N, C-alpha and C positions, 0 to 999 in steps of 0.2 A: 689613465692615470699616466702621470709622467714618468720619464726615464729612471729618472732618481728613485720614485717612489718605489717602483718595479724591483730596482737594485738592492734597496733597502729591506723589502719584504722577502727576497731572493734571499738576503745575507741571513734575516732572522729565520728562515725556513732551513737553512743549512746548519746553523747554529744548533737550531733545536733537535734537527735530526741527529747530528754528530752527539749532541749532550742525551739524546734517548739511547743511542747506539751504545754511549760509553757507560749506560746504567745498566744496560742489557748485559755487557761484556763482563760482568763482574757479579761475584755472590755476595750477600749480607746474610749474615747468620744472627739473628735476635734471639736470645736462649735465655731460659728461667730455669733455676734449680729447685725443683720442690724440697723443701726442708732447708736444714742451715749446713752451708760449706763455706768454708774462707780459706782463701790461697788462691792459687793458679789453675787455669784449665788450659792444655794444650789440646792443638788440633792439629793432625797431622794430613797433609794433603800434597800432592805433585811433588814429592819426595822435599816437603817443606816441614817444619813444625813451627807455628805459629803459638803465641801465648796471650793470655787475657786474664788481668785480676777481677776475680770474681767481686762484685759490689752489688750488696743488697739483694744477693741470690741473682744475679743477674749477669749476661756474660755477651760479648759482640765480637765478630769476627768478619772480616771482609778480604777479597782478594780476588783472583781469577781462577778460573779452571777451564778444561777443554770444552770447546763448543759441539765438538764431535763424539766425544767419548764420556760418559756418564761414569766416574768412578766411586768406588765405595771407599770410605774414609771413617774413621773414629776418633772419639775424644779420650784423652788421657791425664792423669793427674801427675802432682810432681813425686808420688808415692808410686807403690807397684800398684798398677791398675789394670783393669778389665773391662771390656763393655760388652753387653749382651747381644749386640747387634749393629750391623754396618749402617751408616747413613750415605744415601747416595747423592753427591754433590752435582749441583747444576749452578749457572750463572744467575739466579735468581735471587728475591729476597723471601728468606728461609725462615721461619717460626718453630723453634723447638724446645720440648720441655724434656728435662732428664731429673732423674734422681740419683744421688752418690750414697751408697751404704757401705760402712766399714765392716768389713768380713773377716773372716780368720780359716785358713786352711790349713790343718796340720799345725804347725809352727808359724806358718807363714801368715802374717796381716795385710789385705790390700782394699783398694777401693773399687767397689762393685758399681759401674754406671749402668744405668737403665735407661732407655729411650722410651719414654713415655708417648712423645708425640710430636709429629712433624709435618707442617703443612708447608705449601709456596711451591713445590718442584712436580714436575709432570710424574716422576717416579715416585714420590711419595702417594699422590694419586693412584695410580697404576699397582702399588704394592696393596692399597686399601682396596680396590677394586678386586685384586686376585684373593686377598684374603676373605672380602665379603663373598665370592663366587665360590671358594672352595667351602666355606660354611655352609652354604646353602644347598650343594649338592646333597642328592639323597644318597643313603650309604648302600647302593644295589651293586649288580654286576657291572655297571658301565661306568661306575665311579671312577677309576682309574682311567679309563679311556676319556671322558671328560675332561679331568683334569690333564692331561697329556694335553688334550686339544686345545686347552686354555694356556698352557706353557708354551705351545708351539707358535700360537699366535704373537704371544709376547717376544720369543725369540725371532721370531720372522720380521717383527715390527722393528724389534728394537735389538738388534745383533751386537750392539757394541756399548751397550748398556751392561753394567756389571751386576745389575739386579737381574738380567737375564742367565747370565753364567750361574748365579747363586742357586737361582729356582731348579735349573737344570741339575746341579750338583746336590742340592738337598734331595730331590726326586731319585736319583741314579742312588742314593744312601739306602734308600728303603729297602727292606730285606725282600720285601715282594715285588719290587721293579722289574719292569719289564724292558730288559736293557737294549732288546731290538729296535722297539717303538723311541727309545730315548736317542738311541744313535741317529735315528732319521733325524730328530730334531738338533742332535748336535752338529750335522753338518751344515746347518742354516746359519749357525753362531760364528761371529767374528773373532777368533780364536787369538788374533794378534793384539786386538784392542783389550781383550779380558784380561783379568789377572793372571799371570804366567804359572804360578803355584797351582791356583784352583783347577786351571785346564790340564796341568799335569796328573792331578789327582783323579780328575774327572776320566782321563784318558786311561789312567790305572783302572779304573771301576768300570769302564765301558769295553776296554780292549786289555784283559788283564794277561799280563804276562807269566808265564809258567813258572812258578816259584820253585826253588831247590827244596827237594823232598829227601825224607831217609831212604837210603838205598840209591841216590842219584850220585853221579859224578857233580862234584861242585863246579859253580861257573868259575874261572878263575879270574882273577884281577889284579890291576898293578895300583899302588898308590905310594905317595911319598913318605920316607920317616921324617924325624925332624930336622936331619941334615939335606933333605930335599933330594934322597937316593931313592930311586924308585925300588920298590919290593914287590916281587910278585910270586904269588902262592903257588906257582907251578914249582919253585925252588924248594918247596917242603915236602916234595914226594918224597917217600922211604921214611916220613916220619908222622907219627901221629901229632895232628894239630888242633889246637883249641883257637879258635877264631873268637875273639871276644869284641862286642860291641859297648862303648862306651863314651863318656865326656866328662869332663873336669867338674861341670855345674851340676853331675847326677850324684847325689848322695849313697843312693844303694848302690851304685857302680864302685864307688870309692871304697865302700865297707867291704866289698867282695875283693878287692884287690890283693888285702894280706892271704886270703884264703887260697887265690890263684897262686901267689908267690909261694906258700907253702907247698902247694901242689907241685910247682914247678921245679922247686928247690930238688923234691923229691924223687922226680923222674926224669928230669933233663938229662940225664946222663945216659937214659935208655930212649933216646931218641923221641921225646914229648919236647914238642915247642907249643909257643903261645905266639899268636899275632893280633895285637889289640888295635881294633880300629876306632879312631875318636871321632865324633860327629861335630865337635868343636867347632865353632865360627872365629874365634879369638885363637889365634895360633899361639901366643904368648902365653895365655893361661892354660891351653893344653902342655906346653913343653915344662912351664913349672910344676904342673899336676903330675908330670912324668918324674921329676927329679925329687918331687916331695914324697911320693910313694914308692921312689926306688924300684922303678920297674925295669926288671932288667933284661927282658924281652924285648922282642920288636914291636916297635911303635909306628903307625902309619895315621893318615887323618883324611878325611874326606869331609873337609869342611864346609858342609851344607846342611846341616842337622838330619831330619827325616826325608830329604829331599835329593839326597844323594843318588848316584844309579846303584853303588853296590849295595848301598842300606836297603833299596827297592827290589833288586835283583834276590836278596835273601830274604825279603818279607819282614823287615824289621819294623816294628811299629811301638815299641818300647824298649827302654833299656834298663839295667844290663841285658843283654841278649848273648848266648854263648852257642857255638855251632863245634860240633866235634867231628872230626874228620879224619879217617884213617891214611894208612900209609900210601894207598893206591889214589887216594884224592876222592873217596866216596864218603857222603856225609853218614854218618852212624849214629847221632843224637843232637837233638836240638833243646836248649835250655835245659840240658841236666843239672841235678844239684850236684856240689861238690862231691858228695858220697857216691852218687851214682856215675859221676866222671871216672873217679879212682876207680871202682869195680870195673868198669867197661875197660880202661886202660889196663887194670893188671889182666883181664882176661885176652887182651889183645897181646901183651907182652909174653904170657905163658905160652902163648900160640908158637 
């Protein structure tokens, strides 16, 4: 073979190699929607929000994702929407089937997106293999041990895959979970690569902090008010303090504010104080809500919804949530009704 032919062959080889590599370094999602859906579908990944107009119930997305970490992602619509489970994104040709059903919860309508099938990724095969294995396990005294062994193998082999993190998290949520066994698996996962909120919640289950209980001295904290002045709970010593966790988007919270206002007006001259803590992420909406509700007492914000340190310390899982503290800083009631709270306040005042 002449030198020229060798050079041409090498060039063709390099071009083909680069082309193959380029194909590997991106994902292609070919999707179909069971049923009729018109409009756009959105895909959230790597801090991006891509969109695709659905045509003949088909959609297509392409892009690049990490070669190292398998991230959990989801679809959404241009209306209020939610999805039943995550998609684990890899740089592969991915085939997906979904359903979109219009549902209603209370007065809110939303699109419910259900993942029916996914093929083409290593994680989808890993997930199917896991589910098949769990279904085949005999429900005997070794069931949990065998399940944990399977999770251990997946986490050990795929420590940066978000599927591993979710497996461990859902196993820990089981009321019969053996937390000591799960802690051993947890130490094998790459916590930096995983979703930070999931890891935080998992740590809270595996290594729970002592929650403030009735009869305990409260854990003091310091948060900023609407003028960015830090307010410390220590400054309320000598007063009966009502700590109210709320948010501008929480309708039950907003309904409770007039009741708190009435209570505050009645007893504020007798050393009864209120400190409202907002879980809002949007600071402007929080300030507008304070003004609209005419909240005359001190308001502070921990703008991380249910992931805030103060929220977690006080074990707040839903709002509104109220904690009643005596003049020495001791917790005396959790989520009392307005009637119960007034009764306790009167007893303290009369003493």
